[in-house]
Each structure stands twice: as structure tokens, then as C-alpha cells.
N, C-alpha and C positions, 0 to 999 in steps of 0.2 A: 708356066707361062698363060694357063687359065686364070691363075690369082689376078695376069695383070691384066687381060682382057675386059674381068670379071670389075676392076677398078677402073679401066676406063672408058666402061658402061657405064659404071656408075656415075664419073664424073661428068659424061653428058649428059645423061639425069636431073645428077643437079644445077647444073648452068641453065638447062632448058624451063625446069621448075622455078629458079629464081628469078628469071626474066618473067616468066607467067605472075608470078608473088607478086614482084617489085609494083608491076604493070597495073595492077588490079589493085593495087594498094593505095594507087595514085587516085580511082576512082571513088572508094569511099576510105572509113575509119582500117585502118589496118585489121583490127579486133573483128571489122565485119569481112574480113578477107581468109583470113584463118579458122572463122568457124567453119567455113565451108570447106578450106585445104585439110585442115584435120580430120575432120569426117570421112570425106573424102578417099583418104591416103588409111586408116583404118577399114573402108569396105576392101579395099584393095589385099591391105593382109588378110583379110577373114576368109577372099575367095581363093584365095591362097594356102590355107589353112589344108583342106584335102588332099591337094596336089603335093606339098613339101611337109605336110604333118607337123605337129606342134607338143611337148612337154614341158607340160606348167613347174614345174620344178622348183624349190628356192629360189635358184639360184636367178633361174628364168625369171621369177616374177619381180626377187629384187631390182636385178640389174634393169628389167626392160622399165619396171617403174621410172627406177633414177635417170635413163636414158628419154624417158616420156616427160618427164619435169624438164629437163635439157632443150627437149624436142621443143616444146612447147615456146619455153625461152625466144631459144633458136629463131623459130618460125614468125616471131613477134618482129624482134630484135633487127632481122635480116630482111624483110619487108617494110618492115618503117628505115630501115639503110634507105633500101634500094631506091624509096617512094620519092625520098629527099634528096636525095642526090645522084651525081651520078654514076649511073649504074658501071660502067668503064674503068673509073678508080676505084671505087669502092668495095667493089665485089673482089677485087685480087687482094685488096688489104684485109679482106675478111679470111679468103681463101689462104693468108699466109699466115694469119693467127692461126687457123683453123687446123694447121699441118703440123706447127710447133708442137704442143702439146702430144698429139700421140708420136710422135716421135721419140720425145724424152719417156713416156708411157713404155714405150720401145725396146729402148736401151735399157729404163732400170731391170725390166723384166729380160734381160739378156740376150737381146740383140743388138746387133755391131754396125755399126754406122763404116764404112768404109772410109778413102782419101775422101773420093768426090760428095762423099755423104758427111765429113767434115766443113770443105768448104761450101759447098750450098747451104747449111744452115745459116753463117755470119752473114751471106750474099741476099738472105734472103728475108732477112730482118732490113738489111738496107736497101730492098729492096721497097720495103714499107715506108721508108723515111722519103725517098725520092719519088713515091706514087703518093706520097701525102702531100710533099711539098709541090702544086705547083704556082708560076707568077707569071707575070708579062699580062698584057691588054688580051683580053676575049680568050685567058685561059680557063680553065674548066675547074675550079679549085672547091673540093667540099669544104662544108661547114664544118666546125670543129664540135657539136653535135652529133652530125653525121659519122666522121674518124671518129666517138667514144662509141655510136652505134653498132659501128661496122667491126671493133674490139672485141664491144662485147658480144658481139651477133656470133664472131668468129671463135670466144671461149666459149661458147653454148654449142654451139656443131662440135666443138672438140669431144667437149665432155660426153656428147651424145653419142660421138664414135668408139671411146673406149670404154664406154661403159657399157654399149652394144657389142662391142668384142671381148669382154669380162663373162659376159652370159656364158653358158656349159653349150661347148660344140654341138653338142645330142641334141638339145632342144630345139632344134628347126626352128619354123617363125615364131616360137610363143613370146622371144624378148619382143619382138618386133607389134605384135597384135597385144601386146600388155603396155607397150613405149605407147601407142598409137591410143589406147582407148586413155592412160590416163592423160595424156598433152589435151585432148578434146576434151577429158573433165575438167581439165584443168581452164582450158580457151574458154569455155561455156561458162564455166563459174566466170572466170574474170570480163566476160564480154557482160554476166548479169551485172554485178555490181557497178558496170561499170557505162548501164543502158542509157541512161541518160545523156552520156558525154558523144554518143557514138555515132551524131550525128543524125540526117534522115535521106542520105545521100545511099542508094541500090548498091550495092555490091555488084563486082563482073563476077555472078555465079558460074557460067565456062569457064572463065579464063583461071579463078580459084579453083576448083575443082578440078582442071588439068592441072595444076599446081600442085596439089596433095596426091595427087597420082603418081605425078610424076617422079617426087621426093619417096614415095612407097617406094616403085623400083627402085630409085638411087639406092635407098636405105636396105633394100633386100640386098641387090649385087654387093653394095658394099660386105656385108656380113657373109653371103660367102667369100668375097674374095678372101676376108681378113682371116676364113676358117683354114684358106690353103696357102696363107703368105703371112710375113711379119710384116706387123700392124706399120714399124714406121714406115715402110716404103707402100703402103698400100692405101696409110692415109695420105703421102704424097703426091701421089698419082690422082687419089680423087680430089685433090687441092688443085686438078686443073681446071676445073669445071668455070671457071673463072671467063676460059676461052666461048665457054658457049652464050655464054652470058652477056660478052662485050661482043662476038661477032651479032648478035639480036641485036643489042642495042645500039649497037651505029646502022647495023641494017633497016631498021624499024623506025630506032627515034632520031639517027643523025646524029648520034652525040659527036663529041670533037675533044681532044684533050691537047693538053700544054708537051710542047718537044720534051721538058724533061720530065713528063708525066710518063712520055709514050718510054724512054731510056729506062724507067724504072720498071712500066709493065712488062718492058724484053730481060729485066735483070729478074725480075721474077720468075719467068717463065723458066729463062737458065738454072734458077737457083730450086726450084722446082724439078728439074729433068736431069737437072745433077742428087738430088734426093732421091729420086725415083731411081740410080743408076745402085742404092746401098744393097 
């Protein structure tokens, strides 16, 4: 039950972070947003170190660094995705992709899906098709580029979660600290190489920093949930994060979707719920 609550908290934090990060990326180049979000996230992990402890063994360093590389890619791809397309369509696509890989890893490691999970996984794939195929006048249909970015973002998020789960359970927040340090370094290096292409727009400092803080909280809650429960279950519950993003996008940005896409979003909710029952 505790793992379930932690996963739900992680989901809520991820959803809010994605909304703020995507909104911030609409005001300036995505790397300018990530340059603020990643270090802000690292600062939170460092503040938690004295309270939760950290053991920097080989496993924590290796898996933490791997999660950091995946995190840097996830930050950039996700924020860019949400900046160029409708959040209430692309966010669920990303979430479903991010749920499939951890489920597969969990099954390979000996976890078992029940009948509900066996129905939920193909249903999730069907939901991706429904959500992606908007038609009709006035429908909100994401571009092919936005969909490809969403798929890439989902894959990067999935790898980040899997790598964090592989870190030793007695390593405290060490994997998170290493991961955030690596993702910050990768982001700053990329920004340095592309400095002349970043434009002159000022990033939304407070919004970007808040996104980083919330993302850090989400990662911590996921790590604690995964250490206390099955990866397959925790990952799909965490994948409910688009609910927060969609609600904020509708309330703040007044985004509208086509009826067929609404069916896809409903299918996605049912699929993730079924997977969470396993």
C-alpha cells in the first residue's frame, strides 16, 4: 500500500513538472529551460542527502550515471514535445511508451502479470494509435515530428526508471545525486556547444526551476516505491502522470481534443489502471 501511495505521488509530481517544463520551453529554447531545471533538481537531491543518506558504491555510480544520461535526453525531448504540440495528447503517448519497457524488464526479472495485465498491455498500445490519429475539422492533431519526439521522450523516461531501479537498494539517494549531476553536466555541455543557436529569449526562470524541483521529487518517490514494490506495477502507476498534465493544460491553456482522441485518452486510462492491478 505504501508503494502504491508513493507511486501515485510520483505520478502527480511528474505531471506538474511536465506541464511547467513544457510551458517554459514555449518561452525560450528547450535547452535554456533544461539548463535551469536540471541543476535545480540536483540541488534538491543534495539537500536530501543528510536526511536520507547515500552510499556511492560501484552499482550506485554506474546505474546513477546511466539514469542521468537518460534523464538529460528525457528532459530535452519531453519539454520540446510539450512545447510544439498539444500537451493533452502527447503527454499520454509519452506515458504509455514509458510504461511498456519497465513492464517488460519487470517480467524478465521474474515479476508476473495477472489476467488484467495481459489485457492492459495490448490495450495500452491500441490507445497510442487512437490518441495519435486525430481527424476532423478543428481537431487537435499533433505533427509527425511531435509524435516522434513523444516516442523518444517515453523511451528515455523508461530507461531512466529502469536504471534507477537497478541501483542497489541500500544506496540511499546516491543514484539520484549521481544521475542529476550527470544530466546537468550533459545539458550544460550541449548548451555550450549550441550556444549561438539558443536564441536571445530569456527563459522562464521560476517555472523552469519549479519543473526541476518537482521532477526531482517525482524521481525520489518513484525510487522509494520501486524499492518497496514490483517495478511493473510501480512504473504503470507512475505512468498516470498525464492526468495532471492534461488537467492543467485544459484549465490553463484551454486545449481541446477531438472525440476520437478523447476515446484514446479514456482507453489509455483503462489500460494503465488494468496494468496497475497486476
